Each structure stands twice: as structure tokens, then as C-alpha cells.
N, C-alpha and C positions, 0 to 999 in steps of 0.2 A: 617435523612438519614436511609435507610434500612440496616439491618444487612446482613452479607455475611458469608457463611460457606461452608464446603466441599459438603454438600448436594445440595446447590444452584449451586455450580460450576458444579457438575455432571449433575444435571437436566437441567441446562441452555444449556450446550453443547449437551446433549441428545435431548432436544427439538429442537435445531437448526438442527440436523440431521433429526429428524422426519418431521419437516416442510419442509425441503429441499426435502425429499423424496415424501411427499404428494403433494407438489405444484411444482414438478420438471419442468414440461412443462412451466408453467408461469415464473418461475425463469429463465429457459433456455432462453426463448424468451427475457426477460428483460435484461439479460447479453449480449446477441447477439446485441440487439438494442443499448444499452448504449455504448458498446465498439466499435461498428461500427462507431459511432460518434467520440469516443475517438481516434481511430486509425487515422482518418482523421486529427484531431487536432495535433496528434503526428507528422505526416509526415510534416505538415506545420511548426510546431515549430522546428523540427530537421533541416529543411532547414534554418530557420531564425537563430537558435542557432549556426549554423556552420559558419556564416558570421564572428563573432569575431575571431574564430579559424583561419580563412583564413588570417587574418591580420598578425598573427604570422608565420603560416606555408605556406603561399602562397595561391593564389585564386584558386578556382575550376571553370571549364568551364561551366558546365550545372548542372541543378538540379539533374539529374540522376547520376551524378558523386559524389554526396555528400557523399555517404557511402564509396566509394573507397577512397575519399579524407580523411575522418576521419580515415580510416584504415592506410593510409600512414602517417598521423600525429602521430598516435600511434606508428608506427614502428620506427620512428626517435626520439621519446620523451624519456626522462629518466623516471625512475619509478614514481617519484612524478608528473612530467608533465603528464604522462599517466593517473594517477588517476584524475588529474584536468580535463583532456579532458573527461574522462568517466563520472565524476560527472556533467560536464557541459552539455554533450549530454544526459546523463541519466535523468537529471532534466527535460528535455523536455518530457520525458515519465512519470515522477512522477506527474507533475502538472496536466495534463489532467486525469491521473489515479485517483487522489484524487477527482476531480470533479465527475467522474464516480462513484467512491465509495460513494460519498455523495448522488447521485441519487438512488443508490441501497438501501441506508439506508431509503429512503422514502418508498420503497417497504417493507423493513424489519419492519418498524414501523406498516404498515398496517397488515402484517402477525401476528406479536406479539400481537397487540392490538385487532384485530378482528378475527383472525384465517382464514382470506381469503387472496388470492393473485391474483393480476391483473397486468400483465406485463406492461400495459399502465401507471401504477402508477409511475414506475421508469422513463419512458420517460416523464411523466408529470413533475416530479421534474427536470429533465434535461432541459426541454424546458421552463417551467414557472418560475423556481427558479434558473436558470443558474447563474444569477448575484450573488446571495447570496452564492450558492455553490462554484462559482469561487473565490469569495472573501475569503471564508473559506479555500478553497484549497490553494490559494496563500499565505495566512498567515501561514498555516501549512508548506507549502513548504519552505518559508523563514526561519521559526523557525527550521526546520529539516536540511535543506541543507546549510543555511547561514553560521553557524559556521564551518561546515565541509569544505565547499568550501574555506572559509577564511583561515582555517588551512593549506590546501594544496596549495593555492595560495602563502601564505607566505613562505611555505616550498620550492615551486618551485622557488621563487625569491631568497631564501637563497642558494639553491643548484644549481642555474642556471649553466648549462654547466658541472656539476660535477656528478659523480656517488654517489648515496645515500647509506650509509652503511645499512646493513640489520637490525641492531638493531633499528636505528632511524625510518626506514620505517615501521617496525613492530609496534613500539609505535604509529606512526601516524594512522595506520590501526585500532589498538585496541581502541584508543581514538575515532575514527570516528564511529566504530561499537557501542561502549558503549553509545555515545551521541545519535546516531540514535535510538537505542532500547529504551532508557530512554525517550527521548523527544517525540517519536511517541506514546509511552504508555501514557504519560501525556496528549497528545492531541487526544487520541483515542475516547473520548467522545464528540468531537467537532461537528461532523455531526449529531449524535443523538440529541444533543442540538439544532442545527439549524433546524432539522426536527421537534423538539418539539416546535418550534416557537420563539426561542431566536435569538437575533441579533448576528452578527459574533463576535463582541467584547464581548458580554455577554457569548457566547458559548465558547470562548477561556478561559475566566475566570472560567466559570462553569466546564469545563472539567478539568482544573488544580485543582480546588477545590475538585471535585469528586475523582480524582486520589490520591490526597494528603490524603483525609479523608477516602478513601476506597481503599487503596493501593492494598490489596490482591485481591479484586474483579476485579479491572481494569487490573492489571498486570497479574493475573492468566489467564485471557482470552487472552489478547494480546500476552503474551509470549508463550502460548500454540499453537496458530495458527502461530505465527512467526516461532516457532521451527518446526512445521509440514511442513511449506513452505520450510524452509532451508533443512529439511530432504529429501524432494522430489527433491530439486535442488542440493543436496549434490553431486551426481555423476558428475554433470557438473563441479562444483567447484573443486572436487577432481581430475578430469581428467586434468584440467588446471594446477594443482599443481604437479601431479604425472608424472613420466617419462614413464609410460605405460598407455594405454587406459583403463579406468574403464568400459566404455560401448563400446562394439565392434561396428565396423562400420555398420554391417548389422542391428543392433538393435537401432542405435543412433536416426534415424528419428522417428521410432516407439515410442521410449521412450519420445522424445520431444512431440509428439502428446498426449501420455497418461498423461504426467505430466501437459501439458497445459490444457487438459480437466479436470483433477482432481482439479487443482488450480482454474481455472476459473468458473467451474460449480458445484463444490462440496465444496471445502475448503473455497472459498470466500463467497458464500451464507451462509454457516454454521457460518462463522465468523460474518457476518453482522447481522444475526439473533441472535447469542449469545451475541454480543456486544449491540444490541438493547435491549434485555431482561435485560442484566446486568445494563444498564443505567436506565431502568424503576425500577428495584429492589432497587438500591441504591438511587434513587430519590424518589420513592414512595413505601414504604413497603407493601401497600395494594394490589399492583399488583400481588403478589404471589398467593392470593386466586383466582383471575381471571385466572391466568395461569394454575392452577390445572384443571379448567374446560376445557381450550383449549387443555391441554396435553391429557386429556382423549378423546377429540373429534378427535385428530390427530392420535390416535392409531388405 
């Protein structure tokens, strides 16, 4: 295994930003293409995923009513039931997103290893390697959401028809957040491993092994970009929790557009490139010499 230090951390993130700037057009087109497909899958899965909810909260009439139906179900659910519904519906967004993320890692590997970017590379991975990426995404989804979903389903059953005290609800949220951050960090090297040619099963084992043996390398990158994402989304979260609007109504839509652009076209590509380079460094120490040449060429 390669060694990891503060210099590697700074250079890895810096290189991710430089490559994103240099190949912005190709990366932009790749993200647009991949997520256009993903949005279509999400809409289909949201409709399918709403069917079990209708068994509990009543049927909806048309496919276009599904979002109003979900909102109505949330309005009459208690706190724990609401979290279950959000997790259930949110999972329909997470699963396709994980597949899209895997496709972008195909592009990330090309950029890190060759210093070139081709938007079609990401679509190639989505089209030709969909089965392997889907399997990797499903396994990660089950590993990430399964325990959290089970926790809240059991809590919903335990507190059925009752108000949940704030202490218990807070503990449930903290446990869910800790598990999600830890497990997603442990699995953050799955897609780089799949792109590297490993099977889904081997990629899961390899990711856990890399995270365990190179904890600082894997989690420094993962927590950095998770924190940046939460920082950008912080005003939305704070506004839901606060009694006053954090973002004024006239700026709300603009802020949504700015945050969406920053996360989708800057933060996400930089993370993919940084995670790809991290994978190569901790898997192959000799990659650092090659990266020095690529870094000079990107400046």
C-alpha cells in the first residue's frame, strides 16, 4: 500500500480542482449526459416506490399525483414515520445516483491516468458497464440504507400512533448520520475498484480493506467533500429547523440554482477526481511520480 500524508491530501484535492478547470467542458457534458439518464430512472423508481406507501396511506389516482400523495402522507405521519417515508422515497434517488457516480469514475480514471478527458467515456461506462455499476450501486445502497431503514421501520412500529419524544428521535437521527458517513466512507473506493477491473464482490472487499488500512487517506477525502456539500446545503437545512427564513424568498430560487451548479459541476467532479487519485496512490505508490508529470501539464 502507498503512504499518505498531508502533502498528498493537498495535492490530490488541488489536482482535482485543476483538472476540473482544464477539462470543464468535457466534464460538464459528461455530467449532463449521465444525470439526464439518472433523472429518468429516478422518476420511474419514485412512482414504483410510492406503491407500497399507498398500501398504508391510501392509493393515488394518477402518476402525476404521486408527489402530492407523498406530501399528504408526510403531513399525517408522525416524526419516525416521516423519516421512513423520506428514506424510502430518497432511496429511489440514491440508487440511480450511485450508478451515475460510478459512470463518472470511469471518466475520472481516464483523466487521472492519462491527463485527457472525453465526455463519451462516462456515457460508455453507463451504457456498456451498466450491469456491473448497477450491481455495485445496489450493494452499496443496501449497505448504506438497509440498517438505517430497519432502524426507523422498527421505531415506527414501536411508536405506532404515538408521539415520539425528542430525545429518542434525536438519538435515532444521530445513529443514522454516523452510520451513513462511516459506511459510505468505507465503500467510497468501490467504484474506483470496479473501474480498475475488479468484480463487484472483490471491489466491496477491496474498498473496505483500503479504508481500514488507509483510514486517513480514504476518510480525509470523503469527509472533506461531505462537509463541503453539507455546508452548501446548510441554509436549506437551517431554514427547515429555524423559526425564521435563512434565505429570503427573492434569493431562494437563485440560491438553489447556484448550489445545484456548484455541487453537480464543481464539487462532484473534483471529488471523483480526488477519490480516483487517492485510490491509485494507496493502491500503487508508483503512481505519484506519474502524477507529478500530469500536474505540471495541467497548469
